C-alpha positions in Angstrom: -21.8 -20.6 2.7 -19.7 -17.5 2.2 -19.7 -16.7 6.5 -19.0 -20.9 6.3 -15.6 -20.5 4.4 -14.3 -17.7 6.3 -14.9 -19.4 9.1 -12.6 -21.3 8.0 -10.0 -19.0 6.5 -10.3 -17.1 10.4 -9.8 -20.6 12.0 -6.2 -22.0 10.1 -5.0 -18.2 9.6 -5.0 -17.9 13.7 -3.1 -21.0 14.0 -0.4 -21.2 10.9 0.1 -17.4 10.2 3.2 -16.3 12.4 4.0 -12.5 13.2 5.1 -10.6 9.9 8.4 -10.4 10.8 8.8 -14.2 11.2 6.7 -14.5 8.3 9.8 -12.7 5.7 12.4 -15.0 7.6 10.4 -17.9 6.2 10.3 -16.4 2.9 13.6 -15.7 2.7 15.0 -19.1 3.8 12.4 -20.6 1.1 13.9 -17.8 -1.8 17.5 -19.0 -0.3 16.4 -23.1 -1.1 14.9 -22.4 -4.4 18.2 -19.9 -5.6 20.1 -22.8 -4.9 17.3 -25.7 -7.1 16.5 -23.1 -10.1 19.5 -20.5 -10.5 22.5 -22.0 -12.5 25.8 -20.9 -10.2 24.2 -20.3 -6.6 27.4 -20.5 -4.5 26.8 -20.1 -0.5 28.8 -17.2 -0.3 27.6 -14.9 -3.0 24.5 -15.6 -1.4 25.2 -14.0 1.4 27.1 -11.1 -0.5 23.5 -10.5 -1.9 21.5 -10.8 0.9 24.1 -7.9 2.7 24.1 -5.8 -0.1 20.2 -5.6 -0.4 19.5 -4.9 3.1 22.1 -2.5 4.0 22.8 -1.1 0.3 20.9 -0.9 -3.1 19.2 2.0 -2.7 16.7 0.5 -0.3 17.6 3.1 1.9 16.2 6.1 0.4 13.2 4.2 -1.4 11.4 2.8 2.2 12.6 6.6 3.4 10.0 8.1 0.6 7.6 5.2 1.5 7.5 5.8 5.8 7.1 9.7 4.5 4.0 8.7 2.8 2.7 6.9 5.2 3.6 9.4 8.2 2.5 12.4 5.9 -0.7 10.8 5.4 -0.9 9.6 9.1 -0.9 13.2 10.1 -3.1 14.3 7.7 -5.4 12.3 9.2 -5.2 13.8 12.7 -5.5 17.3 11.7 -8.6 18.4 14.0 -10.4 19.0 11.0 -10.1 15.5 9.4 -10.9 14.3 13.1 -13.7 16.3 13.9 -15.6 14.6 10.5 -14.3 10.9 11.6 -16.2 11.9 14.8 -19.2 12.6 13.2 -19.0 10.0 10.8 -18.6 7.4 13.4 -22.2 8.4 15.1 -23.8 7.1 11.5 -23.3 3.5 12.2 -26.0 1.3 14.1 -24.7 -2.2 13.5 -21.6 -3.6 12.9 -22.1 -4.5 9.2 -22.9 -0.9 8.7 -19.6 0.0 10.9 -17.7 -2.1 8.1 -19.1 -0.9 5.2 -18.4 2.5 6.4 -14.5 1.8 7.7 -14.4 -0.3 4.1 -15.6 3.1 2.0 -13.3 5.7 3.8 -10.5 3.5 3.2 -10.8 2.7 0.2 -11.5 6.8 -1.0 -8.6 7.7 0.7 -6.4 5.2 -0.4 -7.1 6.2 -4.3 -6.1 10.0 -3.2 -2.7 9.1 -0.9 -1.8 4.8 0.0 -0.5 6.2 3.4 -3.5 8.6 4.3 -5.9 5.5 3.1 -3.9 2.8 5.1 -4.6 4.8 8.5 -7.8 6.5 8.4 -10.2 3.1 8.0 -8.6 2.2 11.6 -8.6 5.4 12.9 -12.6 5.4 11.9 -12.8 1.6 13.2 -11.8 3.0 16.8 -13.9 5.9 17.0 -16.9 3.9 15.8 -15.5 0.6 18.3 -16.3 3.3 21.0 -20.0 4.1 20.0 -21.0 0.6 19.4 -21.0 -2.1 21.8 -20.9 -5.8 20.9 -18.7 -5.3 18.1 -15.9 -7.4 16.6 -13.0 -5.1 16.5 -10.9 -6.7 14.9 -13.4 -7.5 11.8 -13.2 -4.1 11.7 -9.5 -3.2 11.5 -9.7 -5.8 8.0 -12.8 -4.3 7.1 -10.5 -0.6 7.3 -7.6 -2.8 5.6 -9.6 -3.9 2.8 -9.8 -0.7 1.4 -6.6 -0.6 0.9 -7.3 -2.4 -2.4 -7.2 0.6 -4.2 -4.1 1.9 -3.7 -2.0 1.3 -6.9 -5.2 2.1 -9.2 -5.0 6.0 -7.7 -3.2 8.8 -7.3 -0.5 7.3 -5.2 0.6 4.7 -7.4 4.2 4.0 -7.5 4.1 2.3 -10.9 2.1 4.3 -12.2 3.4 8.1 -11.2 7.1 6.1 -12.2 5.8 5.9 -15.8 5.4 9.6 -16.4 9.2 10.6 -15.5 11.8 10.4 -18.0 14.8 8.7 -15.8 15.7 5.5 -17.3 16.8 4.3 -13.8 13.7 4.0 -11.9 11.1 4.2 -16.0 11.6 0.7 -17.1 9.4 1.7 -20.3 11.2 4.8 -20.8 14.3 2.6 -21.0 13.1 0.7 -23.2 11.1 2.6 -25.6 12.4 6.2 -24.4 8.8 7.4 -24.3 6.3 8.0 -20.8 3.1 7.0 -20.3 0.8 9.5 -18.6 -1.6 9.1 -16.4 -4.6 9.3 -18.4 -3.4 6.5 -20.2 -3.1 4.4 -16.9 -4.6 5.3 -13.9 -7.7 6.8 -15.7 -8.2 4.5 -18.2 -11.8 2.5 -18.6 -9.7 -0.8 -17.3 -8.6 0.7 -13.9 -11.7 2.9 -12.8 -14.0 0.2 -13.9 -13.3 -2.0 -11.5 -12.2 0.5 -8.8 -16.0 1.0 -8.8 -17.0 -2.3 -8.8 -14.7 -3.6 -5.9 -16.4 -0.4 -4.1 -19.7 -2.3 -4.7 -18.4 -6.0 -4.4 -16.4 -6.2 -1.2 -19.6 -4.2 0.9 -21.7 -6.8 -0.2 -19.2 -9.5 0.7 -19.0 -8.0 4.6 -22.5 -8.4 5.4 -21.8 -12.3 4.2 -18.9 -12.9 6.4 -20.0 -10.7 9.1 -18.9 -12.9 12.8 -21.5 -13.3 14.9 -19.0 -13.3 17.9 -17.5 -10.5 19.7 -14.1 -9.3 21.1 -13.1 -8.1 24.3 -11.7 -4.4 23.5 -8.5 -3.5 24.6 -9.5 0.4 26.1 -5.4 1.5 25.4 -6.4 0.9 22.0 -9.2 3.6 21.7 -7.2 6.4 23.4 -6.5 9.0 21.3 -3.7 11.0 21.2 -3.4 13.2 24.0 -4.5 17.2 23.6 -2.0 19.6 22.9 -0.4 21.4 26.4 -1.6 25.0 26.8 1.1 27.4 27.6 1.4 28.4 30.5 3.1 31.3 29.9 4.2 32.8 27.2 7.9 33.4 25.9 9.9 33.8 22.8 9.7 29.9 22.3 6.2 29.0 22.6 5.1 32.5 20.4 6.8 31.0 17.9 5.6 27.2 18.1 2.6 28.5 17.6 2.9 31.5 14.8 1.0 29.7 12.0 2.4 32.2 9.9 5.1 29.8 9.0 3.0 26.8 8.4 1.3 29.4 5.8 5.1 30.6 4.0 5.3 26.5 4.1 2.7 26.2 2.4 3.0 28.7 0.0 6.5 27.7 -1.0 5.5 24.2 -1.5 2.4 24.7 -3.3 4.3 27.3 -5.7 7.1 24.4 -5.8 4.4 22.2 -7.0 2.3 24.6 -8.9 4.9 26.7 -11.5 8.2 24.9 -10.3 6.9 21.3 -10.9 3.8 21.6 -13.1 1.6 19.8 -11.5 3.9 17.0 -12.1 2.6 14.0 -10.1 5.5 11.7 -8.3 6.4 10.1 -5.1 8.3 13.2 -4.1 5.5 15.7 -5.0 3.1 13.7 -3.2 5.0 13.9 0.5 5.1 17.3 -0.3 1.7 18.0 -1.3 0.4 16.0 1.8 3.3 17.6 4.3 2.4 21.1 3.8 -2.0 20.0 3.4 -1.2 18.8 7.1 1.1 22.0 7.9 -2.0 24.3 6.6 -4.7 22.4 8.5 -2.8 21.9 11.6 -2.3 25.2 11.2 0.8 26.0 14.0 4.1 24.3 14.0 3.6 23.2 17.4 0.4 21.3 16.8 1.9 19.6 13.2 5.6 18.6 15.0 3.4 16.8 17.6 1.2 15.0 14.8 4.0 13.8 12.9 6.0 12.9 15.7 3.1 10.5 16.8 2.3 9.3 13.1 6.0 8.2 13.1 5.3 5.6 15.8 3.6 3.6 13.2 6.2 3.3 11.1 8.1 1.3 13.1 7.5 -1.8 11.7 8.2 -1.2 8.3 11.9 0.6 9.7 12.1 -2.8 11.2 11.3 -5.1 8.1 12.0 -2.6 5.0 15.8 -3.8 4.9 14.7 -7.7 5.2 12.1 -7.0 1.9 15.3 -5.6 0.9 17.6 -8.5 0.9 14.3 -10.3 -0.2 14.1 -8.8 -3.4 18.1 -9.1 -3.9 17.5 -13.1 -3.0 14.8 -13.2 -6.0 16.4 -11.0 -8.6 20.1 -12.6 -8.0 21.9 -14.2 -11.2 25.7 -14.9 -11.0 27.4 -14.9 -13.9 23.9 -13.7 -16.2 22.0 -16.7 -15.6 18.5 -15.8 -15.4 17.0 -15.3 -11.8 14.0 -16.8 -10.0 12.2 -13.6 -10.4 12.8 -13.5 -14.1 12.0 -17.4 -14.4 9.1 -16.9 -12.0 7.8 -13.7 -14.4 8.9 -15.4 -17.5 7.4 -18.6 -17.3 4.3 -16.8 -16.4 3.8 -15.2 -19.2 5.3 -17.9 -21.5 3.1 -18.0 -24.1 0.6 -15.0 -23.9 -0.9 -13.2 -26.6 -1.6 -9.6 -26.4 -5.2 -9.7 -25.0 -4.1 -12.5 -22.3 -0.2 -11.1 -21.4 -2.2 -8.4 -19.0 -3.8 -11.0 -16.9 -1.2 -13.2 -17.0 1.0 -10.3 -15.7 -1.5 -9.9 -13.1 -1.3 -13.1 -11.5 2.3 -13.5 -11.4 2.3 -10.2 -9.7 0.2 -11.6 -7.1 2.7 -14.4 -6.5 5.7 -12.4 -6.4 3.9 -9.5 -4.4 4.3 -12.6 -1.5 8.0 -11.1 -1.6 8.3 -7.7 -2.7 5.1 -6.7 -1.6 6.2 -2.8 -2.0 4.9 -1.1 -5.6 8.0 0.5 -6.8 10.1 -2.2 -5.8 7.8 -4.9 -7.1 7.9 -3.3 -10.4 11.9 -3.1 -10.5 11.8 -7.0 -10.1 8.7 -7.6 -12.7 8.5 -4.7 -14.9 11.3 -5.6 -17.2 10.0 -8.8 -18.7 6.5 -7.3 -18.5 7.5 -4.4 -20.8 9.7 -6.5 -23.2 7.3 -8.8 -23.4 4.8 -6.4 -24.5 6.9 -4.8 -26.9 7.0 -7.7 -29.0 3.3 -6.8 -29.8 3.1 -2.9 -29.8 5.2 0.0 -28.5 1.8 1.4 -27.8 2.5 4.0 -24.9 -1.8 2.8 -23.8 -0.8 -0.5 -24.3 2.3 -0.6 -22.2 0.3 1.4 -20.0 -2.1 -1.2 -19.2 0.9 -3.8 -19.1 1.9 -1.9 -16.0 -1.2 -1.8 -14.4 -2.1 -5.1 -14.6 1.3 -5.6 -12.0 -0.5 -2.5 -10.0 -3.8 -4.5 -10.0 -1.5 -7.9 -8.6 0.4 -6.1 -6.7 -2.5 -4.3 -4.6 -5.0 -7.4 -4.7 -2.1 -9.8 -2.7 -1.5 -7.3 -0.4 -4.9 -8.3 1.3 -2.8 -11.5 2.5 0.8 -10.6 2.5 1.1 -8.9 6.1 3.4 -6.2 5.3 1.0 -2.9 5.2 -0.9 -4.3 7.7 1.6 -3.5 10.3 1.0 0.1 10.6 -2.8 -1.0 11.5 -2.5 -3.6 13.4 0.0 -1.1 15.6 -2.5 1.4 16.1 -5.4 -0.7 16.7 -2.9 -3.2 19.0 -4.1 -6.3 17.3 -2.3 -9.5 15.7 -2.3 -10.2 12.5 -4.1 -13.6 13.2 -7.2 -11.1 13.8 -7.5 -9.9 11.1 -5.7 -11.8 8.4 -8.6 -14.4 7.7 -11.5 -12.1 6.8 -8.5 -10.2 4.4 -8.9 -13.8 2.2 -12.1 -13.0 1.4 -10.8 -9.6 0.1 -8.2 -11.9 -1.8 -11.3 -13.8 -3.5 -12.8 -10.8 -4.3 -10.2 -8.6 -5.8 -8.8 -11.8 -8.0 -12.4 -11.9 -9.7 -12.9 -8.3 -10.2 -9.7 -7.3 -11.7 -8.4 -9.9 -13.2 -11.7 -10.1 -14.9 -11.4 -6.1 -15.9 -8.2 -6.7 -17.7 -9.8 -9.5 -19.7 -12.9 -8.0 -21.1 -12.0 -3.7 -21.0 -9.5 -3.1 -23.5 -7.3 0.4 -23.8 -9.2 3.4 -25.3 
């Protein structure tokens, strides 16, 4: 029955899901129509001006660069020789398609907990290595399993929402702007309501993969399975080639970066420090500057779709928060309607549901939080100003983000670029992960209290 349901999702996504670029275009048109219907005072000129500001301004470029660098530094780290040898060794272990799918999922999920950029790509890189060794596999299914690992990212150490909660910055930290207090990671990602469902989803989805594994196989694109070109060995040693291979440069950068993190930032985890850490660790693992540069350049190619679509989602986010004459925006009306009538126990779950809907329009964790966060925190402060409870409310939004990403095509773009696949090759299987995530994370919010 599960396999039959999956086949239905696969069949209909292949027929009706457009290219992700067209997906955001359709969503933009839909939000424009909804603005005219529900947002009082909407005019065509004001909408165009708002969209233009969202695409070309409003701080989207700074945030976009941070997100792209997290992806690229994570990808660069995954391409380090030590990690690639580890992936090659792992790829020899599975003997069947189901075993391979479970393996790439678990590696992607565990890596996503450490860093979402690393987790987003490492499963797909492993899927490529597995596909080279196993015959008669459905490559789209393996890549879909790798992407399912992304369902843990907002519960991990690079969670945008959890990280901004730790900063004394009223511009980005909504909790601090409302209550003048920060929420440490001990009261968000280290709470049982977070790590219990993470452990559960690490068990549930492998079981699910066994039942939804397709019987048919796909013809593999040889180009998609190619590894990056090996480093060319210089035939003539010059000052330039010696400098390019001077490992001491990488070590110096790493020492300075780690000193900054440990003694200046005092171990503070935020977007910038995560980027810096994965950069210097990547430099150490690649050892010489030229190897790191080549790996970084190769990783940057996967960020092309994000560069293209991030500004468009900035415009979409601006349309969602468009509020002429201080009238409630579409996002405000949606978030408010979803939490209306909630009590202290049910508010996190209702924010979780609202978050899944809003994620379809604003797929970035940090950008999403700026849309839904103010309503969520204002609603929470009606019950208590406890930092632990406010942390749970914020994480409920993060849960909705990571679960809904299973059917939001934005973040699967880098994987498709690496695997040379279409969104229609993977999305049907990811719908099943969406259903599992709703059950597991939703139940955790309702049943597990703040410690």
